C-alpha positions, 0 to 999 in steps of 0.5 A, spaced: 786 480 109 789 483 115 785 481 122 784 486 127 788 485 133 790 489 139 796 490 142 798 492 149 804 497 150 805 498 157 800 505 159 798 504 152 792 499 148 792 500 141 786 496 137 782 497 131 777 503 132 770 502 134 763 506 134 765 508 141 771 512 139 767 516 135 766 522 140 774 523 142 775 521 134 771 527 132 775 532 137 782 530 135 780 530 127 777 537 128 784 539 132 787 545 128 794 541 128 791 535 126 788 538 120 794 541 118 799 536 119 794 529 118 789 531 112 783 526 113 776 526 110 772 531 112 769 529 119 764 534 121 759 531 125 759 524 129 756 520 124 762 522 119 766 520 126 763 514 126 764 512 119 771 514 120 772 509 125 768 504 121 773 504 115 779 504 120 776 498 123 776 495 116 782 492 114 780 486 109 783 489 103 790 488 106 793 495 105 792 498 112 792 497 119 789 502 123 789 502 131 786 507 135 791 509 141 788 508 147 789 509 155 790 503 158 787 505 165 782 510 163 780 508 156 780 514 153 782 515 145 789 519 145 791 518 138 791 513 132 797 510 128 796 507 121 800 502 117 798 503 110 800 503 103 802 496 105 805 492 099 806 484 100 810 483 094 815 488 096 814 487 104 814 494 105 809 499 108 808 506 110 806 509 117 803 515 120 800 517 127 795 522 130 796 525 137 789 528 140 791 535 143 789 532 150 795 527 150 801 531 146 808 531 150 807 525 153 811 520 148 804 517 146 806 518 138 812 515 140 810 509 144 804 508 139 809 508 133 814 504 136 808 498 138 805 499 131 812 497 128 814 492 133 807 488 130 808 490 123 815 487 123 813 481 127 806 479 123 806 482 116 813 480 114 815 487 112 822 489 111 821 497 111 817 501 113 817 509 112 815 515 115 814 522 112 813 529 115 813 536 114 820 539 115 816 545 119 814 539 124 819 538 128 815 534 134 814 529 128 821 529 127 822 527 134 817 522 134 820 518 128 827 519 131 825 516 138 821 510 135 828 508 131 826 511 125 833 513 121 832 520 117 834 518 110 833 525 107 828 530 104 823 529 099 822 537 096 816 540 095 813 533 096 806 533 099 800 538 100 798 539 107 791 541 110 793 548 109 793 547 101 801 549 101 806 544 098 812 542 104 818 539 103 818 532 107 823 529 111 824 521 109 825 516 115 825 508 115 826 502 119 828 496 117 826 490 121 833 488 122 835 495 125 836 495 132 830 497 137 831 504 139 834 505 146 828 508 151 
C-alpha cells in the first residue's frame, strides 16, 4: 500500500486527484494530442472524469501513485504524472505523464516528472524507473532527457497508441544512483 502524499515542487504542486479536478481533467483527457499519446479509459463526461480522478486517488494496491499537477499559485490542473507498474520485488516502476493543452511549452512535464521521480526514489525504495514514448513524439523525448532519463534504445513496433497505429518507442530510464539533472 502507498499512502497518497503532496509534493511541493516550486511553481507546481503534485497531489492525488480529487473530485474538484474533474472539470479540468475532462478537458485535458479530451484533448486530441493527449488522446493520441496517452490513451486512457473513455472519458466522455464529467461523471467519467470524476471516476477517473477517484481511480487515480486510490493508491491502496501499491501498483501506482498517480498525481495531478497543479499550479501552486492558481490551483489550476496543468497535467498529471503517474508511477505505475510498481514492482516492489524488482524495485522498479514506469512513469508516464500528460500535460494539459493550456500548460504546454512551459516545462510542466519536465518539472512534474523530475519531482515524482525524486519522491519515488526517496520513498518507494526504487532502483530503476522507465519512461517510454513514441519515437515520433519529440516533445516527450525532450521531457525525458531534461528530467534525467537516459535514452537506452528503441523498442520496435512496441505500442498501439490512440490512433490505433503501432509505433516504435524510445525507452529511457533513470536509476536511483544517477546524478540529478542540471536545470
